[in-house]
All heavy atoms as TSV, in Angstrom:
chain	resi	resn	atom	element	x	y	z
A	1	MET	N	N	76.267	66.684	81.433
A	1	MET	CA	C	76.869	67.608	82.370
A	1	MET	C	C	78.098	68.237	81.718
A	1	MET	O	O	78.913	67.551	81.150
A	1	MET	CB	C	77.243	66.847	83.645
A	1	MET	CG	C	77.832	67.731	84.713
A	1	MET	SD	S	78.262	66.794	86.183
A	1	MET	CE	C	76.746	66.952	87.088
A	2	THR	N	N	78.208	69.545	81.811
A	2	THR	CA	C	79.349	70.233	81.222
A	2	THR	C	C	80.380	70.532	82.288
A	2	THR	O	O	80.067	70.735	83.455
A	2	THR	CB	C	78.922	71.561	80.563
A	2	THR	OG1	O	78.356	72.396	81.551
A	2	THR	CG2	C	77.918	71.315	79.453
A	3	LYS	N	N	81.624	70.548	81.845
A	3	LYS	CA	C	82.705	70.897	82.761
A	3	LYS	C	C	82.923	72.397	82.715
A	3	LYS	O	O	82.929	72.993	81.641
A	3	LYS	CB	C	84.004	70.203	82.350
A	3	LYS	CG	C	84.023	68.733	82.621
A	3	LYS	CD	C	85.394	68.191	82.284
A	3	LYS	CE	C	85.480	66.715	82.566
A	3	LYS	NZ	N	86.796	66.187	82.247
A	4	ARG	N	N	83.094	72.965	83.855
A	4	ARG	CA	C	83.434	74.388	83.912
A	4	ARG	C	C	84.948	74.520	83.916
A	4	ARG	O	O	85.646	73.736	84.552
A	4	ARG	CB	C	82.885	75.024	85.184
A	4	ARG	CG	C	81.423	75.286	85.093
A	4	ARG	CD	C	81.061	76.252	86.153
A	4	ARG	NE	N	79.837	76.911	85.722
A	4	ARG	CZ	C	79.148	77.699	86.487
A	4	ARG	NH1	N	79.524	77.939	87.713
A	4	ARG	NH2	N	78.067	78.272	86.038
A	5	ALA	N	N	85.429	75.536	83.210
A	5	ALA	CA	C	86.861	75.778	83.181
A	5	ALA	C	C	87.320	76.207	84.572
A	5	ALA	O	O	86.687	77.033	85.216
A	5	ALA	CB	C	87.195	76.858	82.163
A	6	LYS	N	N	88.412	75.630	85.014
A	6	LYS	CA	C	88.962	75.992	86.310
A	6	LYS	C	C	89.557	77.388	86.214
A	6	LYS	O	O	90.296	77.699	85.279
A	6	LYS	CB	C	90.047	74.988	86.714
A	6	LYS	CG	C	90.591	75.227	88.091
A	6	LYS	CD	C	91.614	74.177	88.454
A	6	LYS	CE	C	92.169	74.470	89.832
A	6	LYS	NZ	N	93.216	73.519	90.191
A	7	LYS	N	N	89.201	78.234	87.157
A	7	LYS	CA	C	89.705	79.600	87.165
A	7	LYS	C	C	91.205	79.587	87.447
A	7	LYS	O	O	91.658	78.986	88.411
A	7	LYS	CB	C	88.974	80.415	88.226
A	7	LYS	CG	C	89.325	81.871	88.179
A	7	LYS	CD	C	88.518	82.666	89.167
A	7	LYS	CE	C	88.927	84.110	89.119
A	7	LYS	NZ	N	88.222	84.901	90.105
A	8	GLN	N	N	91.936	80.230	86.577
A	8	GLN	CA	C	93.386	80.298	86.713
A	8	GLN	C	C	93.774	81.455	87.625
A	8	GLN	O	O	93.112	82.494	87.617
A	8	GLN	CB	C	94.028	80.504	85.338
A	8	GLN	CG	C	93.762	79.373	84.374
A	8	GLN	CD	C	94.406	78.082	84.816
A	8	GLN	OE1	O	95.526	78.061	85.296
A	8	GLN	NE2	N	93.676	76.998	84.682
A	9	PRO	N	N	94.834	81.307	88.396
A	9	PRO	CA	C	95.289	82.418	89.229
A	9	PRO	C	C	95.853	83.535	88.352
A	9	PRO	O	O	96.279	83.282	87.220
A	9	PRO	CB	C	96.383	81.792	90.097
A	9	PRO	CG	C	96.852	80.612	89.331
A	9	PRO	CD	C	95.661	80.125	88.539
A	10	PRO	N	N	95.862	84.765	88.856
A	10	PRO	CA	C	96.427	85.879	88.081
A	10	PRO	C	C	97.895	85.627	87.757
A	10	PRO	O	O	98.607	84.978	88.525
A	10	PRO	CB	C	96.293	87.077	89.020
A	10	PRO	CG	C	95.242	86.694	90.000
A	10	PRO	CD	C	95.335	85.209	90.144
A	11	ILE	N	N	98.334	86.146	86.612
A	11	ILE	CA	C	99.738	86.012	86.223
A	11	ILE	C	C	100.418	87.374	86.281
A	11	ILE	O	O	99.773	88.421	86.219
A	11	ILE	CB	C	99.897	85.381	84.826
A	11	ILE	CG1	C	99.332	86.288	83.726
A	11	ILE	CG2	C	99.269	83.996	84.775
A	11	ILE	CD1	C	99.700	85.853	82.316
A	12	SER	N	N	101.721	87.351	86.375
A	12	SER	CA	C	102.500	88.586	86.461
A	12	SER	C	C	102.516	89.305	85.112
A	12	SER	O	O	102.247	88.708	84.056
A	12	SER	CB	C	103.939	88.263	86.869
A	12	SER	OG	O	104.599	87.555	85.825
A	13	LEU	N	N	102.847	90.580	85.157
A	13	LEU	CA	C	102.990	91.342	83.922
A	13	LEU	C	C	104.126	90.766	83.084
A	13	LEU	O	O	104.049	90.736	81.853
A	13	LEU	CB	C	103.244	92.818	84.219
A	13	LEU	CG	C	102.143	93.566	84.970
A	13	LEU	CD1	C	102.480	95.053	85.039
A	13	LEU	CD2	C	100.782	93.343	84.374
A	14	ARG	N	N	105.172	90.272	83.737
A	14	ARG	CA	C	106.301	89.659	83.033
A	14	ARG	C	C	105.848	88.411	82.265
A	14	ARG	O	O	106.216	88.211	81.107
A	14	ARG	CB	C	107.411	89.304	84.018
A	14	ARG	CG	C	108.666	88.776	83.361
A	14	ARG	CD	C	109.804	88.630	84.347
A	14	ARG	NE	N	110.131	89.835	85.076
A	14	ARG	CZ	C	110.835	90.863	84.599
A	14	ARG	NH1	N	111.300	90.810	83.375
A	14	ARG	NH2	N	111.090	91.918	85.347
A	15	ALA	N	N	105.022	87.586	82.905
A	15	ALA	CA	C	104.516	86.376	82.242
A	15	ALA	C	C	103.612	86.747	81.076
A	15	ALA	O	O	103.657	86.109	80.015
A	15	ALA	CB	C	103.774	85.497	83.244
A	16	TYR	N	N	102.802	87.782	81.255
A	16	TYR	CA	C	101.935	88.215	80.159
A	16	TYR	C	C	102.768	88.783	79.009
A	16	TYR	O	O	102.471	88.536	77.840
A	16	TYR	CB	C	100.891	89.238	80.630
A	16	TYR	CG	C	99.930	89.589	79.530
A	16	TYR	CD1	C	99.026	88.653	79.051
A	16	TYR	CD2	C	99.954	90.838	78.929
A	16	TYR	CE1	C	98.166	88.951	77.997
A	16	TYR	CE2	C	99.100	91.150	77.885
A	16	TYR	CZ	C	98.211	90.198	77.426
A	16	TYR	OH	O	97.362	90.497	76.376
A	17	ALA	N	N	103.826	89.513	79.332
A	17	ALA	CA	C	104.710	90.050	78.302
A	17	ALA	C	C	105.331	88.910	77.490
A	17	ALA	O	O	105.400	88.984	76.261
A	17	ALA	CB	C	105.799	90.914	78.934
A	18	ALA	N	N	105.746	87.851	78.165
A	18	ALA	CA	C	106.304	86.691	77.466
A	18	ALA	C	C	105.245	86.050	76.568
A	18	ALA	O	O	105.535	85.662	75.435
A	18	ALA	CB	C	106.853	85.676	78.474
A	19	HIS	N	N	104.020	85.973	77.064
A	19	HIS	CA	C	102.910	85.430	76.280
A	19	HIS	C	C	102.688	86.246	75.004
A	19	HIS	O	O	102.479	85.690	73.925
A	19	HIS	CB	C	101.641	85.422	77.150
A	19	HIS	CG	C	100.373	85.269	76.394
A	19	HIS	ND1	N	99.943	84.057	75.888
A	19	HIS	CD2	C	99.421	86.178	76.048
A	19	HIS	CE1	C	98.782	84.235	75.262
A	19	HIS	NE2	N	98.448	85.505	75.353
A	20	ARG	N	N	102.752	87.588	75.129
A	20	ARG	CA	C	102.525	88.477	73.976
A	20	ARG	C	C	103.779	88.667	73.127
A	20	ARG	O	O	103.716	89.252	72.048
A	20	ARG	CB	C	102.078	89.867	74.456
A	20	ARG	CG	C	100.718	89.971	75.056
A	20	ARG	CD	C	99.589	89.702	74.136
A	20	ARG	NE	N	99.588	90.484	72.915
A	20	ARG	CZ	C	98.583	90.488	72.056
A	20	ARG	NH1	N	97.508	89.790	72.279
A	20	ARG	NH2	N	98.651	91.185	70.952
A	21	LYS	N	N	104.934	88.216	73.650
A	21	LYS	CA	C	106.227	88.417	72.981
A	21	LYS	C	C	106.536	89.907	72.828
A	21	LYS	O	O	106.939	90.380	71.764
A	21	LYS	CB	C	106.264	87.696	71.641
A	21	LYS	CG	C	106.159	86.194	71.805
A	21	LYS	CD	C	106.271	85.484	70.490
A	21	LYS	CE	C	106.315	84.004	70.709
A	21	LYS	NZ	N	105.111	83.298	70.453
A	22	VAL	N	N	106.305	90.638	73.935
A	22	VAL	CA	C	106.630	92.060	74.014
A	22	VAL	C	C	107.413	92.278	75.303
A	22	VAL	O	O	107.549	91.376	76.123
A	22	VAL	CB	C	105.363	92.955	74.000
A	22	VAL	CG1	C	104.591	92.770	72.700
A	22	VAL	CG2	C	104.470	92.674	75.192
A	23	SER	N	N	107.900	93.481	75.503
A	23	SER	CA	C	108.649	93.780	76.721
A	23	SER	C	C	107.702	93.972	77.902
A	23	SER	O	O	106.533	94.341	77.729
A	23	SER	CB	C	109.493	95.045	76.542
A	23	SER	OG	O	108.654	96.183	76.459
A	24	VAL	N	N	108.225	93.736	79.092
A	24	VAL	CA	C	107.436	93.971	80.298
A	24	VAL	C	C	107.111	95.461	80.421
A	24	VAL	O	O	106.059	95.827	80.935
A	24	VAL	CB	C	108.125	93.410	81.556
A	24	VAL	CG1	C	109.375	94.188	81.914
A	24	VAL	CG2	C	107.176	93.364	82.740
A	25	GLU	N	N	107.979	96.305	79.904
A	25	GLU	CA	C	107.732	97.746	79.917
A	25	GLU	C	C	106.503	98.098	79.076
A	25	GLU	O	O	105.708	98.961	79.457
A	25	GLU	CB	C	108.961	98.521	79.415
A	25	GLU	CG	C	110.131	98.492	80.351
A	25	GLU	CD	C	111.013	97.239	80.219
A	25	GLU	OE1	O	110.769	96.405	79.305
A	25	GLU	OE2	O	111.924	97.087	81.033
A	26	ALA	N	N	106.342	97.430	77.934
A	26	ALA	CA	C	105.172	97.681	77.084
A	26	ALA	C	C	103.886	97.303	77.808
A	26	ALA	O	O	102.885	98.029	77.745
A	26	ALA	CB	C	105.294	96.907	75.776
A	27	VAL	N	N	103.906	96.187	78.520
A	27	VAL	CA	C	102.717	95.758	79.260
A	27	VAL	C	C	102.450	96.711	80.412
A	27	VAL	O	O	101.312	97.111	80.651
A	27	VAL	CB	C	102.866	94.302	79.758
A	27	VAL	CG1	C	101.679	93.898	80.619
A	27	VAL	CG2	C	103.019	93.351	78.585
A	28	SER	N	N	103.502	97.111	81.109
A	28	SER	CA	C	103.355	98.044	82.220
A	28	SER	C	C	102.757	99.372	81.744
A	28	SER	O	O	101.859	99.924	82.395
A	28	SER	CB	C	104.710	98.281	82.886
A	28	SER	OG	O	104.583	99.163	83.966
A	29	LYS	N	N	103.223	99.869	80.604
A	29	LYS	CA	C	102.681	101.108	80.047
A	29	LYS	C	C	101.212	100.937	79.654
A	29	LYS	O	O	100.412	101.852	79.824
A	29	LYS	CB	C	103.491	101.558	78.831
A	29	LYS	CG	C	104.823	102.161	79.190
A	29	LYS	CD	C	105.565	102.583	77.943
A	29	LYS	CE	C	106.927	103.132	78.279
A	29	LYS	NZ	N	107.676	103.522	77.061
A	30	ALA	N	N	100.863	99.762	79.133
A	30	ALA	CA	C	99.471	99.504	78.752
A	30	ALA	C	C	98.575	99.526	79.990
A	30	ALA	O	O	97.452	100.034	79.937
A	30	ALA	CB	C	99.357	98.165	78.028
A	31	VAL	N	N	99.060	99.007	81.099
A	31	VAL	CA	C	98.290	99.021	82.343
A	31	VAL	C	C	98.174	100.452	82.862
A	31	VAL	O	O	97.081	100.928	83.187
A	31	VAL	CB	C	98.931	98.102	83.404
A	31	VAL	CG1	C	98.272	98.286	84.762
A	31	VAL	CG2	C	98.849	96.643	82.968
A	32	THR	N	N	99.293	101.162	82.913
A	32	THR	CA	C	99.325	102.527	83.435
A	32	THR	C	C	98.446	103.474	82.618
A	32	THR	O	O	97.742	104.313	83.182
A	32	THR	CB	C	100.775	103.059	83.454
A	32	THR	OG1	O	101.565	102.179	84.254
A	32	THR	CG2	C	100.854	104.457	84.028
A	33	SER	N	N	98.463	103.307	81.305
A	33	SER	CA	C	97.693	104.205	80.439
A	33	SER	C	C	96.215	103.829	80.348
A	33	SER	O	O	95.429	104.577	79.792
A	33	SER	CB	C	98.296	104.213	79.029
A	33	SER	OG	O	98.062	102.964	78.397
A	34	GLY	N	N	95.861	102.654	80.876
A	34	GLY	CA	C	94.463	102.234	80.853
A	34	GLY	C	C	94.077	101.396	79.649
A	34	GLY	O	O	92.915	101.058	79.476
A	35	ARG	N	N	95.059	101.053	78.788
A	35	ARG	CA	C	94.736	100.199	77.643
A	35	ARG	C	C	94.391	98.791	78.093
A	35	ARG	O	O	93.639	98.097	77.427
A	35	ARG	CB	C	95.899	100.165	76.647
A	35	ARG	CG	C	96.034	101.470	75.894
A	35	ARG	CD	C	97.113	101.411	74.840
A	35	ARG	NE	N	98.422	101.479	75.479
A	35	ARG	CZ	C	99.415	100.651	75.225
A	35	ARG	NH1	N	99.280	99.671	74.365
A	35	ARG	NH2	N	100.571	100.788	75.844
A	36	LEU	N	N	94.961	98.363	79.204
A	36	LEU	CA	C	94.566	97.110	79.853
A	36	LEU	C	C	93.930	97.513	81.172
A	36	LEU	O	O	94.593	98.046	82.053
A	36	LEU	CB	C	95.765	96.193	80.120
A	36	LEU	CG	C	96.495	95.642	78.913
A	36	LEU	CD1	C	97.655	94.759	79.359
A	36	LEU	CD2	C	95.564	94.870	78.007
A	37	ARG	N	N	92.637	97.315	81.285
A	37	ARG	CA	C	91.931	97.762	82.485
A	37	ARG	C	C	91.099	96.636	83.088
A	37	ARG	O	O	91.313	96.250	84.231
A	37	ARG	CB	C	91.053	98.958	82.161
A	37	ARG	CG	C	90.343	99.511	83.368
A	37	ARG	CD	C	89.629	100.773	83.058
A	37	ARG	NE	N	90.610	101.752	82.586
A	37	ARG	CZ	C	90.327	102.946	82.151
A	37	ARG	NH1	N	89.087	103.338	82.115
A	37	ARG	NH2	N	91.250	103.763	81.746
A	38	ALA	N	N	90.162	96.101	82.334
A	38	ALA	CA	C	89.243	95.093	82.863
A	38	ALA	C	C	89.955	93.789	83.211
A	38	ALA	O	O	89.489	93.044	84.070
A	38	ALA	CB	C	88.127	94.824	81.858
A	39	SER	N	N	91.086	93.524	82.585
A	39	SER	CA	C	91.798	92.268	82.804
A	39	SER	C	C	92.819	92.345	83.936
A	39	SER	O	O	93.461	91.351	84.253
A	39	SER	CB	C	92.513	91.854	81.514
A	39	SER	OG	O	93.418	92.870	81.118
A	40	VAL	N	N	92.955	93.520	84.549
A	40	VAL	CA	C	93.984	93.727	85.572
A	40	VAL	C	C	93.376	93.741	86.962
A	40	VAL	O	O	92.304	94.295	87.181
A	40	VAL	CB	C	94.736	95.059	85.312
A	40	VAL	CG1	C	95.756	95.345	86.392
A	40	VAL	CG2	C	95.401	95.026	83.954
A	41	VAL	N	N	94.082	93.111	87.898
A	41	VAL	CA	C	93.697	93.103	89.305
A	41	VAL	C	C	94.966	93.353	90.129
A	41	VAL	O	O	96.055	93.005	89.695
A	41	VAL	CB	C	93.024	91.759	89.681
A	41	VAL	CG1	C	93.979	90.596	89.556
A	41	VAL	CG2	C	92.427	91.798	91.054
A	42	LYS	N	N	94.801	94.007	91.271
A	42	LYS	CA	C	95.948	94.230	92.162
A	42	LYS	C	C	96.027	93.076	93.158
A	42	LYS	O	O	95.044	92.736	93.792
A	42	LYS	CB	C	95.795	95.543	92.924
A	42	LYS	CG	C	95.863	96.760	92.041
A	42	LYS	CD	C	97.200	97.389	92.103
A	42	LYS	CE	C	97.179	98.648	91.240
A	42	LYS	NZ	N	98.251	99.519	91.509
A	43	VAL	N	N	97.208	92.494	93.288
A	43	VAL	CA	C	97.465	91.431	94.257
A	43	VAL	C	C	98.676	91.877	95.066
A	43	VAL	O	O	99.765	92.039	94.508
A	43	VAL	CB	C	97.738	90.078	93.566
A	43	VAL	CG1	C	98.088	89.015	94.590
A	43	VAL	CG2	C	96.546	89.656	92.722
A	44	GLY	N	N	98.466	92.095	96.347
A	44	GLY	CA	C	99.569	92.579	97.178
A	44	GLY	C	C	100.095	93.924	96.715
A	44	GLY	O	O	101.284	94.201	96.833
A	45	GLY	N	N	99.214	94.744	96.142
A	45	GLY	CA	C	99.612	96.067	95.673
A	45	GLY	C	C	100.237	96.077	94.287
A	45	GLY	O	O	100.531	97.134	93.753
A	46	GLN	N	N	100.432	94.902	93.698
A	46	GLN	CA	C	101.051	94.804	92.380
A	46	GLN	C	C	100.006	94.425	91.333
A	46	GLN	O	O	99.165	93.565	91.584
A	46	GLN	CB	C	102.152	93.727	92.387
A	46	GLN	CG	C	103.294	94.017	93.328
A	46	GLN	CD	C	104.040	95.269	92.927
A	46	GLN	OE1	O	104.368	95.468	91.754
A	46	GLN	NE2	N	104.304	96.128	93.895
A	47	PRO	N	N	100.057	95.042	90.147
A	47	PRO	CA	C	99.105	94.662	89.104
A	47	PRO	C	C	99.417	93.272	88.556
A	47	PRO	O	O	100.585	92.907	88.380
A	47	PRO	CB	C	99.300	95.730	88.026
A	47	PRO	CG	C	100.679	96.243	88.241
A	47	PRO	CD	C	100.961	96.103	89.716
A	48	LYS	N	N	98.388	92.510	88.326
A	48	LYS	CA	C	98.496	91.169	87.734
A	48	LYS	C	C	97.416	91.056	86.664
A	48	LYS	O	O	96.400	91.748	86.707
A	48	LYS	CB	C	98.264	90.069	88.777
A	48	LYS	CG	C	99.156	90.128	89.990
A	48	LYS	CD	C	100.463	89.485	89.743
A	48	LYS	CE	C	101.283	89.486	91.036
A	48	LYS	NZ	N	102.560	88.877	90.850
A	49	ILE	N	N	97.608	90.151	85.739
A	49	ILE	CA	C	96.616	89.876	84.705
A	49	ILE	C	C	95.736	88.744	85.209
A	49	ILE	O	O	96.211	87.630	85.411
A	49	ILE	CB	C	97.286	89.500	83.371
A	49	ILE	CG1	C	98.235	90.607	82.889
A	49	ILE	CG2	C	96.240	89.164	82.316
A	49	ILE	CD1	C	97.573	91.938	82.584
A	50	ARG	N	N	94.445	89.031	85.422
A	50	ARG	CA	C	93.550	88.020	85.979
A	50	ARG	C	C	92.941	87.135	84.907
A	50	ARG	O	O	92.517	86.023	85.176
A	50	ARG	CB	C	92.441	88.660	86.812
A	50	ARG	CG	C	91.436	89.444	86.025
A	50	ARG	CD	C	90.283	89.914	86.896
A	50	ARG	NE	N	89.427	90.827	86.183
A	50	ARG	CZ	C	88.428	90.436	85.399
A	50	ARG	NH1	N	88.152	89.175	85.252
A	50	ARG	NH2	N	87.705	91.341	84.776
A	51	ASP	N	N	92.875	87.626	83.668
A	51	ASP	CA	C	92.252	86.872	82.587
A	51	ASP	C	C	93.036	87.150	81.301
A	51	ASP	O	O	92.934	88.233	80.721
A	51	ASP	CB	C	90.792	87.315	82.433
A	51	ASP	CG	C	90.021	86.531	81.394
A	51	ASP	OD1	O	90.638	85.983	80.451
A	51	ASP	OD2	O	88.793	86.475	81.522
A	52	VAL	N	N	93.831	86.166	80.879
A	52	VAL	CA	C	94.707	86.341	79.718
A	52	VAL	C	C	93.905	86.568	78.441
A	52	VAL	O	O	94.257	87.424	77.628
A	52	VAL	CB	C	95.663	85.130	79.573
A	52	VAL	CG1	C	96.464	85.221	78.283
A	52	VAL	CG2	C	96.594	85.053	80.776
A	53	GLU	N	N	92.817	85.829	78.256
A	53	GLU	CA	C	92.012	85.999	77.047
A	53	GLU	C	C	91.404	87.398	76.967
A	53	GLU	O	O	91.405	88.022	75.903
A	53	GLU	CB	C	90.916	84.940	76.978
A	53	GLU	CG	C	91.456	83.546	76.720
A	53	GLU	CD	C	90.369	82.494	76.702
A	53	GLU	OE1	O	89.176	82.847	76.796
A	53	GLU	OE2	O	90.720	81.316	76.583
A	54	LEU	N	N	90.918	87.908	78.086
A	54	LEU	CA	C	90.383	89.262	78.121
A	54	LEU	C	C	91.491	90.275	77.868
A	54	LEU	O	O	91.314	91.243	77.121
A	54	LEU	CB	C	89.701	89.537	79.466
A	54	LEU	CG	C	89.163	90.944	79.686
A	54	LEU	CD1	C	88.153	91.336	78.608
A	54	LEU	CD2	C	88.543	91.059	81.074
A	55	ALA	N	N	92.654	90.061	78.462
A	55	ALA	CA	C	93.794	90.960	78.242
A	55	ALA	C	C	94.187	90.968	76.764
A	55	ALA	O	O	94.490	92.031	76.209
A	55	ALA	CB	C	94.971	90.548	79.114
A	56	ASP	N	N	94.169	89.805	76.124
A	56	ASP	CA	C	94.485	89.743	74.690
A	56	ASP	C	C	93.479	90.558	73.873
A	56	ASP	O	O	93.868	91.286	72.952
A	56	ASP	CB	C	94.485	88.295	74.201
A	56	ASP	CG	C	95.710	87.504	74.631
A	56	ASP	OD1	O	96.718	88.120	75.039
A	56	ASP	OD2	O	95.652	86.261	74.550
A	57	ARG	N	N	92.202	90.445	74.227
A	57	ARG	CA	C	91.182	91.223	73.505
A	57	ARG	C	C	91.386	92.722	73.731
A	57	ARG	O	O	91.292	93.519	72.789
A	57	ARG	CB	C	89.777	90.802	73.930
A	57	ARG	CG	C	89.398	89.424	73.427
A	57	ARG	CD	C	87.919	89.127	73.573
A	57	ARG	NE	N	87.436	89.228	74.948
A	57	ARG	CZ	C	87.422	88.232	75.826
A	57	ARG	NH1	N	87.872	87.037	75.482
A	57	ARG	NH2	N	86.950	88.417	77.039
A	58	GLU	N	N	91.670	93.111	74.980
A	58	GLU	CA	C	91.922	94.531	75.268
A	58	GLU	C	C	93.160	95.018	74.529
A	58	GLU	O	O	93.168	96.122	73.977
A	58	GLU	CB	C	92.126	94.750	76.777
A	58	GLU	CG	C	90.877	94.683	77.591
A	58	GLU	CD	C	91.145	95.038	79.042
A	58	GLU	OE1	O	92.003	94.388	79.679
A	58	GLU	OE2	O	90.505	95.980	79.525
A	59	TRP	N	N	94.214	94.217	74.537
A	59	TRP	CA	C	95.468	94.588	73.866
A	59	TRP	C	C	95.205	94.818	72.377
A	59	TRP	O	O	95.616	95.834	71.815
A	59	TRP	CB	C	96.509	93.485	74.063
A	59	TRP	CG	C	97.861	93.837	73.527
A	59	TRP	CD1	C	98.290	93.722	72.234
A	59	TRP	CD2	C	98.959	94.379	74.265
A	59	TRP	NE1	N	99.580	94.149	72.135
A	59	TRP	CE2	C	100.017	94.551	73.351
A	59	TRP	CE3	C	99.143	94.712	75.601
A	59	TRP	CZ2	C	101.254	95.058	73.744
A	59	TRP	CZ3	C	100.384	95.208	75.977
A	59	TRP	CH2	C	101.415	95.388	75.070
A	60	ASP	N	N	94.518	93.865	71.740
A	60	ASP	CA	C	94.243	93.983	70.303
A	60	ASP	C	C	93.367	95.195	69.984
A	60	ASP	O	O	93.574	95.872	68.976
A	60	ASP	CB	C	93.580	92.709	69.794
A	60	ASP	CG	C	94.536	91.513	69.801
A	60	ASP	OD1	O	95.768	91.712	69.842
A	60	ASP	OD2	O	94.017	90.368	69.784
A	61	ALA	N	N	92.408	95.493	70.856
A	61	ALA	CA	C	91.490	96.598	70.607
A	61	ALA	C	C	92.117	97.968	70.881
A	61	ALA	O	O	91.745	98.955	70.258
A	61	ALA	CB	C	90.233	96.440	71.465
A	62	ASN	N	N	93.072	98.022	71.804
A	62	ASN	CA	C	93.563	99.309	72.297
A	62	ASN	C	C	95.018	99.622	71.974
A	62	ASN	O	O	95.523	100.640	72.407
A	62	ASN	CB	C	93.374	99.388	73.806
A	62	ASN	CG	C	91.928	99.268	74.202
A	62	ASN	OD1	O	91.046	99.767	73.517
A	62	ASN	ND2	N	91.672	98.570	75.291
A	63	THR	N	N	95.694	98.762	71.218
A	63	THR	CA	C	97.101	98.972	70.922
A	63	THR	C	C	97.297	99.035	69.419
A	63	THR	O	O	96.887	98.124	68.692
A	63	THR	CB	C	97.954	97.822	71.521
A	63	THR	OG1	O	97.713	97.758	72.913
A	63	THR	CG2	C	99.440	98.061	71.275
A	64	ARG	N	N	97.932	100.115	68.966
A	64	ARG	CA	C	98.224	100.247	67.545
A	64	ARG	C	C	99.483	99.454	67.227
A	64	ARG	O	O	100.473	99.516	67.956
A	64	ARG	CB	C	98.453	101.702	67.173
A	64	ARG	CG	C	97.197	102.529	67.246
A	64	ARG	CD	C	97.461	103.914	66.774
A	64	ARG	NE	N	98.464	104.513	67.660
A	64	ARG	CZ	C	98.868	105.762	67.607
A	64	ARG	NH1	N	98.371	106.568	66.719
A	64	ARG	NH2	N	99.758	106.224	68.442
A	65	PRO	N	N	99.477	98.697	66.124
A	65	PRO	CA	C	100.698	97.962	65.743
A	65	PRO	C	C	101.794	98.932	65.313
A	65	PRO	O	O	101.503	100.028	64.811
A	65	PRO	CB	C	100.234	97.086	64.588
A	65	PRO	CG	C	98.981	97.697	64.091
A	65	PRO	CD	C	98.385	98.482	65.223
A	66	ARG	N	N	103.020	98.517	65.519
A	66	ARG	CA	C	104.152	99.337	65.079
A	66	ARG	C	C	104.237	99.354	63.556
A	66	ARG	O	O	103.894	98.387	62.899
A	66	ARG	CB	C	105.458	98.770	65.612
A	66	ARG	CG	C	105.702	99.125	67.028
A	66	ARG	CD	C	107.093	98.741	67.372
A	66	ARG	NE	N	107.607	99.761	68.285
A	66	ARG	CZ	C	108.783	99.686	68.828
A	66	ARG	NH1	N	109.571	98.678	68.578
A	66	ARG	NH2	N	109.180	100.632	69.649
A	67	VAL	N	N	104.697	100.453	63.033
A	67	VAL	CA	C	104.828	100.605	61.580
A	67	VAL	C	C	106.170	100.110	61.131
A	67	VAL	O	O	107.147	100.173	61.753
A	67	VAL	CB	C	104.650	102.074	61.172
A	67	VAL	CG1	C	104.808	102.238	59.680
A	67	VAL	CG2	C	103.310	102.564	61.621
């Protein structure tokens, strides 16, 4: 029998920014511009990250590194 991973509750953009070691403004812009889309859910009208691993994949695929 395999264990299923327990679904984690959505995290705030601030918590995700801390996870990525970027500013909350950078994460907010990524959400607004659509670079983070599939990993975002609205909770109480506020955007939250529902899946950190998916958000990391979207971030890596859709964000150019700084020069």
